[in-house]
Wavefront OBJ file of the C-alpha trace (Angstrom):
o trace
v 7.153 -28.014 20.251
v 6.804 -29.550 23.716
v 3.080 -29.798 24.410
v 3.807 -30.373 28.086
v 5.144 -26.836 28.516
v 2.522 -24.307 29.485
v 2.952 -20.980 27.725
v 1.929 -17.832 29.666
v -1.481 -16.493 28.719
v -2.089 -12.881 27.999
v -5.492 -11.397 27.132
v -4.951 -9.289 24.043
v -8.498 -8.865 22.810
v -9.015 -5.873 25.087
v -5.406 -4.682 25.104
v -5.070 -0.936 24.616
v -2.014 -0.079 22.608
v -1.287 3.612 22.725
v -0.491 5.267 19.375
v 2.763 6.734 20.643
v 5.826 7.401 18.545
v 5.966 8.107 14.831
v 7.852 7.459 11.629
v 9.685 10.547 10.438
v 11.481 11.451 7.211
v 15.066 12.673 7.331
v 17.396 14.475 4.964
v 20.037 11.765 5.227
v 20.445 9.685 2.076
v 21.744 6.755 4.091
v 18.733 6.717 6.406
v 15.694 8.364 4.824
v 13.262 7.255 7.519
v 13.581 6.798 11.275
v 11.305 5.413 14.017
v 10.798 7.606 17.085
v 9.371 6.534 20.444
v 6.693 8.354 22.477
v 9.259 10.825 23.856
v 10.559 11.646 20.399
v 13.806 9.690 20.907
v 15.348 7.671 18.124
v 14.861 3.922 18.344
v 18.380 2.875 17.531
v 17.781 -0.893 16.793
v 15.181 0.099 14.166
v 17.504 2.638 12.582
v 20.344 0.159 12.322
v 18.063 -2.357 10.594
v 16.656 0.255 8.185
v 20.189 1.326 7.273
v 21.075 -2.302 6.582
v 17.872 -2.685 4.515
v 18.857 0.286 2.360
v 22.396 -0.975 1.903
v 20.945 -4.230 0.529
v 19.423 -2.387 -2.422
v 15.954 -1.622 -1.110
v 14.252 1.660 -1.982
v 13.393 4.436 0.514
v 9.723 3.492 0.007
v 10.466 -0.041 1.277
v 12.298 1.459 4.267
v 9.237 3.540 5.072
v 6.962 0.506 4.874
v 9.241 -1.492 7.190
v 9.487 1.450 9.569
v 5.746 1.539 10.114
v 5.708 -2.200 10.854
v 8.441 -1.758 13.396
v 6.618 1.187 14.960
v 3.534 -1.004 15.398
v 5.706 -3.715 17.006
v 7.422 -1.293 19.457
v 4.058 0.149 20.396
v 2.836 -3.340 21.236
v 5.960 -4.063 23.281
v 5.437 -0.880 25.223
v 1.826 -1.905 25.974
v 2.885 -5.309 27.332
v 6.011 -3.929 29.020
v 8.582 -6.092 27.226
v 11.941 -4.964 25.908
v 12.600 -5.665 22.222
v 15.713 -7.728 22.990
v 13.794 -9.896 25.462
v 10.833 -10.670 23.237
v 9.907 -14.339 22.905
v 7.790 -16.451 20.633
v 4.830 -15.883 22.987
v 5.087 -12.121 22.428
v 5.088 -12.584 18.655
v 2.107 -14.889 18.970
v 0.184 -12.343 21.062
v 1.132 -9.630 18.637
v -0.391 -11.609 15.775
v -3.531 -12.303 17.879
v -3.842 -8.636 18.669
v -3.573 -7.707 14.991
v -6.299 -10.244 14.163
v -8.708 -8.751 16.697
v -7.947 -5.058 16.992
v -9.307 -2.152 14.994
v -7.266 -0.716 12.142
v -7.325 3.084 12.520
v -6.620 3.450 8.780
v -10.105 2.031 8.116
v -11.927 4.890 9.907
v -14.496 6.478 7.657
v -15.095 10.194 7.669
v -18.145 10.387 5.455
v -21.457 9.469 7.116
v -22.614 7.725 3.936
v -19.470 5.624 3.661
v -20.004 1.904 2.970
v -19.787 -0.558 5.816
v -16.283 -2.055 6.157
v -16.166 -5.573 4.743
v -19.404 -5.190 2.721
v -19.643 -5.917 -1.001
v -20.058 -3.383 -3.725
v -23.182 -4.574 -5.537
v -22.193 -2.941 -8.821
v -18.553 -3.966 -9.163
v -18.530 -7.023 -6.935
v -15.455 -5.714 -5.114
v -15.437 -6.060 -1.324
v -14.632 -3.041 0.762
v -11.758 -3.312 3.192
v -12.747 -4.672 6.539
v -12.265 -2.797 9.784
v -9.360 -4.913 11.018
v -5.939 -5.744 9.575
v -5.913 -7.854 6.417
v -4.082 -11.236 6.402
v -1.539 -9.837 3.935
v -0.778 -6.972 6.337
v -0.259 -9.417 9.220
v 1.995 -11.615 7.116
v 4.053 -8.583 6.053
v 4.401 -7.543 9.680
v 5.660 -11.025 10.670
v 8.112 -11.036 7.757
v 9.461 -7.644 8.848
v 9.968 -8.878 12.409
v 11.714 -12.013 11.125
v 14.166 -9.892 9.063
v 14.608 -7.417 11.949
v 15.568 -10.113 14.483
v 17.654 -12.064 11.994
v 19.707 -8.958 11.361
v 20.314 -8.315 15.080
v 20.965 -12.024 15.584
v 23.820 -11.766 13.086
v 25.260 -8.639 14.667
v 25.019 -10.055 18.205
v 22.919 -7.146 19.472
v 19.574 -8.925 19.856
v 18.349 -12.093 21.506
v 20.247 -15.323 21.133
v 17.247 -16.916 19.410
v 14.854 -15.074 17.127
v 11.346 -14.885 18.578
v 9.851 -15.228 15.104
v 9.405 -18.856 13.983
v 11.040 -19.643 10.615
v 8.794 -19.856 7.552
v 10.010 -23.374 6.778
v 11.059 -26.325 8.917
v 14.702 -26.128 7.948
v 14.790 -22.320 8.361
v 15.479 -21.633 4.663
v 13.382 -19.417 2.368
v 10.627 -21.348 0.642
v 11.165 -22.003 -3.051
v 14.545 -20.269 -2.928
v 15.868 -22.326 -5.889
v 12.627 -23.017 -7.668
v 12.795 -23.897 -11.350
v 10.515 -21.398 -13.171
v 9.597 -24.076 -15.709
v 8.067 -26.299 -13.016
v 4.940 -25.692 -10.942
v 5.193 -24.680 -7.303
v 4.797 -27.443 -4.801
v 2.228 -27.287 -2.023
v 3.746 -26.559 1.405
v 2.578 -25.825 4.887
v 2.322 -22.238 5.979
v 4.832 -21.101 8.549
v 3.804 -20.439 12.105
v 1.715 -17.269 12.566
v 1.465 -16.755 8.782
v -2.159 -16.083 7.891
v -4.057 -17.877 5.158
v -4.691 -15.644 2.182
v -7.468 -16.322 -0.290
v -6.531 -16.640 -3.955
v -8.111 -13.636 -5.670
v -9.348 -14.165 -9.165
v -9.014 -11.365 -11.792
v -12.127 -9.267 -12.142
v -13.339 -7.123 -15.000
v -14.926 -3.699 -14.522
v -18.475 -3.792 -15.897
v -18.989 -1.687 -19.014
v -21.851 0.280 -17.510
v -19.661 1.298 -14.571
v -16.907 2.475 -16.930
v -19.407 4.483 -18.973
v -20.941 6.134 -15.869
v -17.492 7.068 -14.548
v -16.352 8.437 -17.880
v -19.567 10.480 -18.268
v -19.120 12.055 -14.877
v -15.676 13.426 -15.741
v -15.760 17.124 -16.546
v -12.459 17.938 -18.253
v -9.980 16.443 -20.711
v -7.321 16.001 -18.061
v -9.546 13.718 -15.961
v -10.608 11.798 -19.091
v -6.983 11.342 -20.061
v -6.145 10.215 -16.542
v -9.024 7.776 -16.437
v -8.192 6.305 -19.881
v -4.507 5.938 -18.936
v -5.373 4.193 -15.670
v -7.784 1.846 -17.399
v -5.518 0.856 -20.316
v -2.124 0.746 -18.584
v -2.997 -0.598 -15.121
v -0.402 1.722 -13.581
v -0.608 2.699 -9.884
v -1.433 6.261 -8.821
v 2.116 7.083 -7.720
v 3.500 5.678 -10.971
v 1.114 7.708 -13.052
v 1.827 10.928 -11.155
v 5.600 10.390 -11.484
v 5.373 10.109 -15.294
v 7.058 12.875 -17.350
v 6.455 14.134 -20.892
v 9.480 12.183 -22.051
v 7.870 8.942 -20.823
v 5.081 9.209 -23.396
v 5.617 7.164 -26.533
v 2.362 7.284 -28.594
v 4.082 5.774 -31.644
v 4.839 2.625 -29.597
v 1.529 2.711 -27.762
v 3.450 2.750 -24.475
v 4.161 4.840 -21.442
v 7.122 4.406 -19.107
v 6.561 4.504 -15.325
v 8.875 4.141 -12.368
v 7.691 1.031 -10.505
v 8.362 0.166 -6.885
v 10.641 -2.827 -7.124
v 13.112 -2.058 -9.946
v 15.437 0.284 -8.054
v 14.449 3.414 -9.958
v 14.343 1.805 -13.421
v 11.331 2.602 -15.573
v 9.038 -0.055 -16.968
v 6.988 0.062 -20.149
v 3.194 -0.174 -19.890
v 0.713 -0.378 -22.746
v -1.643 2.533 -23.370
v -4.635 2.618 -25.701
v -4.940 4.991 -28.672
v -8.012 6.491 -26.998
v -5.944 7.375 -23.955
v -3.343 9.105 -26.122
v -6.132 10.948 -27.931
v -7.540 12.338 -24.710
v -4.003 13.141 -23.581
v -3.449 15.168 -26.754
v -6.596 17.181 -26.051
v -5.501 17.788 -22.477
v -2.001 18.938 -23.422
v -3.568 21.213 -26.107
v -5.723 22.872 -23.449
v -2.676 23.216 -21.229
v -0.734 24.904 -24.072
v -3.617 27.321 -24.670
v -3.332 28.362 -21.046
v 0.365 29.201 -21.633
v 1.983 26.132 -20.125
v 4.051 23.730 -22.197
v 5.752 21.165 -19.993
v 9.334 20.230 -20.864
v 10.259 16.568 -21.513
v 11.581 16.288 -17.950
v 8.475 17.862 -16.342
v 5.412 15.972 -15.091
v 2.468 15.227 -17.363
v -0.320 16.026 -14.903
v -0.929 19.558 -13.624
v -3.590 21.417 -11.648
v -6.297 23.308 -13.453
v -7.091 25.955 -10.901
v -4.872 28.569 -9.270
v -1.148 28.625 -9.946
v -0.118 25.815 -12.302
v 1.682 23.165 -10.256
v 2.181 19.358 -10.563
v -0.795 17.239 -9.490
v -0.244 15.563 -6.101
v -1.516 12.273 -4.719
v -3.904 14.117 -2.408
v -5.323 16.074 -5.309
v -5.800 12.876 -7.280
v -7.709 11.367 -4.344
v -9.964 14.421 -4.289
v -10.662 13.976 -8.020
v -11.621 10.329 -7.448
v -13.806 11.276 -4.475
v -15.543 13.962 -6.496
v -16.202 11.496 -9.236
v -17.724 9.017 -6.763
v -19.932 11.749 -5.242
v -21.098 12.849 -8.694
v -21.938 9.262 -9.658
v -23.833 8.713 -6.413
v -25.799 11.905 -6.905
v -26.634 10.974 -10.465
v -27.780 7.536 -9.399
v -30.057 8.964 -6.753
v -31.470 11.507 -9.181
v -32.328 8.821 -11.737
v -33.948 6.726 -9.043
v -36.100 9.677 -7.898
v -37.120 10.394 -11.511
v -38.070 6.739 -12.044
v -40.109 6.742 -8.819
v -42.003 9.899 -9.902
v -42.592 8.503 -13.343
v -43.970 5.277 -11.813
l 1 2 3 4 5 6 7 8 9 10 11 12 13 14 15 16 17 18 19 20 21 22 23 24 25 26 27 28 29 30 31 32 33 34 35 36 37 38 39 40 41 42 43 44 45 46 47 48 49 50 51 52 53 54 55 56 57 58 59 60 61 62 63 64 65 66 67 68 69 70 71 72 73 74 75 76 77 78 79 80 81 82 83 84 85 86 87 88 89 90 91 92 93 94 95 96 97 98 99 100 101 102 103 104 105 106 107 108 109 110 111 112 113 114 115 116 117 118 119 120 121 122 123 124 125 126 127 128 129 130 131 132 133 134 135 136 137 138 139 140 141 142 143 144 145 146 147 148 149 150 151 152 153 154 155 156 157 158 159 160 161 162 163 164 165 166 167 168 169 170 171 172 173 174 175 176 177 178 179 180 181 182 183 184 185 186 187 188 189 190 191 192 193 194 195 196 197 198 199 200 201 202 203 204 205 206 207 208 209 210 211 212 213 214 215 216 217 218 219 220 221 222 223 224 225 226 227 228 229 230 231 232 233 234 235 236 237 238 239 240 241 242 243 244 245 246 247 248 249 250 251 252 253 254 255 256 257 258 259 260 261 262 263 264 265 266 267 268 269 270 271 272 273 274 275 276 277 278 279 280 281 282 283 284 285 286 287 288 289 290 291 292 293 294 295 296 297 298 299 300 301 302 303 304 305 306 307 308 309 310 311 312 313 314 315 316 317 318 319 320 321 322 323 324 325 326 327 328 329 330 331 332 333 334 335 336 337 338 339
């Protein structure tokens, strides 16, 4: 880089980026998600890139994730009045600086007693998410922009030179031909890639597990909690599990993970989890519902019987947290009175 060249300065710490446009689902199998601008018009360069992404074997979930990163980028370009095909390295730099300093609307807390963003949970030792964008989110956004402009560079529709600096000096992907039997070599981070701390594995304290399990009020929630704890599956993976995916004789469950193109992966499950699952399915059968092998495992308990959704699972977790908090406060008040 020529240090004698002065790059234009732009103050981004107070930049207001309007939340215009949206990512919208479609019924087309070749383009499941599209990016719309503030007027509701289709952003064609984003659609062409997402279609290419899907053709390369990526899942619709990956297309959705990339679409939101592109939406954030086009919002920023609209705020600084720059066309996408005329963006330069300076614009990418300012975009990264803006992400480092702006507020992440996804971190807004609705409850008045919610923990302070970035604070540490004294019981579990797990830090709460901070109010801004995490380094991993910024790095993902830079990677999406690099792929977006590389695609349009190949098709001849974008700028002559990609505004995103390459991740390595020679422009190739780092460790592209790495021998899995050898350790990874240390290398410099690419420009605008944020430093990410190495997170060490943490164990959930036994008293926290006991308190959570005690606060659960039905066999379904106990089975869910036990399955989560023993298998390590994600919420979407657990909710997508069917009766045919349960293999108690093998001590395994099969879930559809994000990166295997629809293939299901085996996860271990404890005998206690299968025991609670048996009690839950027994209660479900007493209520007149016996799910078929192709039907979901988890169902609602109130109202018409229907599959449990991600939103409902979040409500269950929130209710558990509220119950635990109320129990902790009650025990503290009792101890204070006794003292």
